[in-house]
C-alpha positions in Angstrom: 79.8 103.2 138.2 79.9 101.4 141.6 81.9 102.5 144.6 85.2 100.8 145.1 86.3 102.6 148.2 84.1 104.4 150.8 85.5 106.4 153.7 83.0 107.2 156.4 83.6 109.9 159.1 87.3 109.1 159.6 89.2 110.9 162.4 93.0 110.5 163.0 95.3 112.2 165.6 99.0 112.6 166.2 99.0 112.9 170.0 96.5 115.6 170.7 96.8 117.2 167.2 94.0 116.4 164.8 95.2 115.2 161.4 91.9 114.1 159.9 88.5 115.3 161.0 85.3 113.6 159.8 86.6 112.8 156.3 84.0 111.3 154.0 85.0 110.2 150.5 83.8 107.8 147.8 86.0 106.5 145.0 84.3 105.0 142.0 85.7 101.9 140.2 88.0 102.8 137.3 88.1 106.5 138.3 91.1 108.9 138.8 90.5 111.1 141.9 92.9 113.7 143.3 93.2 115.1 146.8 94.8 118.5 146.8 95.6 120.9 149.6 98.3 122.8 151.4 101.3 121.2 153.2 100.2 119.7 156.5 96.5 119.4 155.5 96.5 115.6 156.1 96.8 114.4 152.5 99.5 111.8 153.1 97.9 110.7 156.4 94.7 110.0 154.5 96.6 107.5 152.2 98.4 105.9 155.1 95.1 105.4 156.9 93.6 103.8 153.8 96.5 101.4 153.2 96.7 100.4 156.9 100.1 102.0 157.7 98.2 104.0 160.3 94.9 103.1 162.1 92.1 105.7 162.2 91.0 106.9 165.6 87.3 106.7 164.6 85.3 105.9 161.5 85.0 103.2 158.8 86.8 102.4 155.5 85.1 100.0 153.1 86.8 98.5 150.1 84.6 96.5 147.7 81.9 96.6 150.4 84.2 95.0 153.0 85.4 96.9 156.1 89.2 97.2 156.1 90.0 99.8 158.8 91.9 98.0 161.6 93.4 95.4 159.3 97.2 95.1 158.9 98.8 96.8 156.0 99.9 93.5 154.4 96.3 92.2 154.5 95.0 95.4 152.9 97.7 95.0 150.2 96.5 91.4 149.6 93.0 92.7 149.0 94.3 94.8 146.0 95.4 98.2 147.4 98.9 99.3 146.4 100.5 102.4 148.0 103.2 104.3 146.3 104.5 106.4 149.2 105.9 110.0 149.3 109.7 110.1 148.7 109.6 106.8 146.9 111.2 104.5 149.6 112.9 102.2 147.2 115.4 99.4 147.8 118.3 101.6 146.8 121.0 98.9 146.9 119.0 96.7 144.6 118.7 97.1 140.8 115.7 98.3 138.9 114.4 94.9 138.0 114.7 93.5 141.5 112.8 96.5 142.9 110.0 95.8 140.5 110.0 92.1 141.5 109.7 93.1 145.1 106.4 94.9 144.2 105.1 91.6 142.6 105.4 89.4 145.7 101.6 89.0 145.8 101.3 88.2 142.1 101.4 84.5 141.7 100.3 84.4 138.0 103.5 84.4 135.9 101.7 85.3 132.7 100.1 88.3 134.4 103.5 89.3 135.8 105.1 89.2 132.4 102.2 91.3 130.9 102.5 93.9 133.7 106.3 94.1 133.3 105.9 94.7 129.6 103.3 97.4 130.3 105.7 99.0 132.8 108.6 99.1 130.3 106.3 100.5 127.6 105.2 103.2 130.2 108.7 103.9 131.3 111.2 103.0 128.6 114.0 104.5 130.7 113.5 101.8 133.3 114.0 99.1 130.7 117.3 100.7 129.7 118.4 100.8 133.3 116.9 97.6 134.5 120.3 96.3 135.8 121.3 99.6 137.4 121.2 100.1 141.1 118.1 102.1 142.2 120.2 104.5 144.3 122.1 105.7 141.3 119.0 106.7 139.3 117.9 110.3 138.9 115.0 111.7 140.9 112.6 111.3 138.0 113.8 107.8 137.3 113.4 106.8 140.9 109.8 108.1 140.9 109.1 106.1 137.7 110.5 103.0 139.6 108.4 103.7 142.7 105.2 103.8 140.5 106.3 100.7 138.6 106.8 98.8 141.8 103.3 99.9 143.0 101.5 98.8 139.8 103.3 95.5 139.0 100.9 93.6 141.3 98.0 94.8 139.1 96.2 96.5 142.0 92.5 97.2 142.1 93.3 100.6 143.8 96.5 102.6 143.4 97.4 105.2 146.0 99.9 107.7 144.7 101.4 110.1 147.2 103.0 113.3 145.8 104.5 111.7 142.6 105.8 115.1 141.3 107.6 116.1 144.5 111.0 117.6 143.8 110.9 116.9 140.1 111.7 119.3 137.2 108.6 120.5 135.2 109.4 118.3 132.1 109.8 115.2 134.3 106.6 116.0 136.2 104.7 116.1 132.9 106.0 112.7 131.8 105.0 111.2 135.2 101.5 112.5 134.8 101.2 111.2 131.2 102.0 107.8 132.7 99.4 108.2 135.4 96.8 108.9 132.8 97.8 105.7 130.9 97.6 103.7 134.1 94.0 105.0 134.6 93.2 104.2 130.9 94.3 100.6 131.5 91.5 100.4 134.1 93.4 100.9 137.4 91.4 103.0 139.9 93.7 105.7 141.2 93.7 108.0 144.2 96.3 110.7 143.8 97.6 113.1 146.5 99.4 116.0 144.9 100.8 119.4 145.8 100.8 120.7 142.2 97.1 121.5 141.9 97.3 122.4 138.2 98.7 119.0 137.2 96.3 117.1 139.5 93.3 118.9 138.1 94.4 118.3 134.5 94.4 114.5 135.0 91.7 113.8 137.6 88.0 113.3 137.0 87.1 114.3 140.6 89.1 116.6 142.8 88.8 116.8 146.6 90.2 119.8 148.5 91.6 118.8 152.0 92.3 121.7 154.4 93.2 121.2 158.1 92.1 117.6 158.0 88.7 118.3 156.4 87.4 117.8 152.9 86.2 121.4 152.3 85.1 120.9 148.7 84.8 118.3 146.0 83.9 118.4 142.3 85.1 118.1 138.7 87.7 120.5 137.4 85.0 122.5 135.6 83.0 122.9 138.8 86.0 123.9 140.9 87.3 126.3 138.3 84.1 128.4 139.0 85.1 128.8 142.6 87.1 132.1 143.1 88.9 130.8 146.2 90.1 127.7 144.4 91.4 129.7 141.4 93.2 132.1 143.7 94.6 129.7 146.3 95.5 126.7 144.1 95.8 127.9 140.5 97.2 131.3 141.0 94.5 132.9 138.9 
């Protein structure tokens, strides 16, 4: 498999506080990678830096062998990177269908749009039932489904998912992660940031542990399960 995204020695600061320190990461095409770590480790910052919402202090980000650090967020989106942010950030006064349409503003192919919309409604039947309902009146789980739907309607080459299980009941979490697996099976490369390490490790092919702004360890689930510190700190074993 070839690299779709490569992050090289990225640093990022908030004032004098270091959020990311010499982060190196490679994401293969059609893979599902997860970044796990404690609160405040820099996980969301990493996604924001990739999608251009924040500019790295130092380092390089290459997407499809083209350097993208320093580009505007909308330019990065046009290149095929879609960011589903933490806490959803929907258009709460608009209905479900219009929120999905807002995610498709880059998709000019009407046939592709219809195909992606059908895929979304198969993935999340609840959204089809509520397509005329205002987003702000949906449950937390339904809002998360809608946030993911809005991010994938443009048929991105790379999907960035930030804490999709945050604040959700266990049963809803599981249904969200079933959907994430199906998105990957459809061929969308996905980089997932997740607080729930058990869920993340169950779906991801590669897991990267981010602590205090540094990637401390990377590997498959099988490799990381052999590490006593990972089992104790992240899996409660």
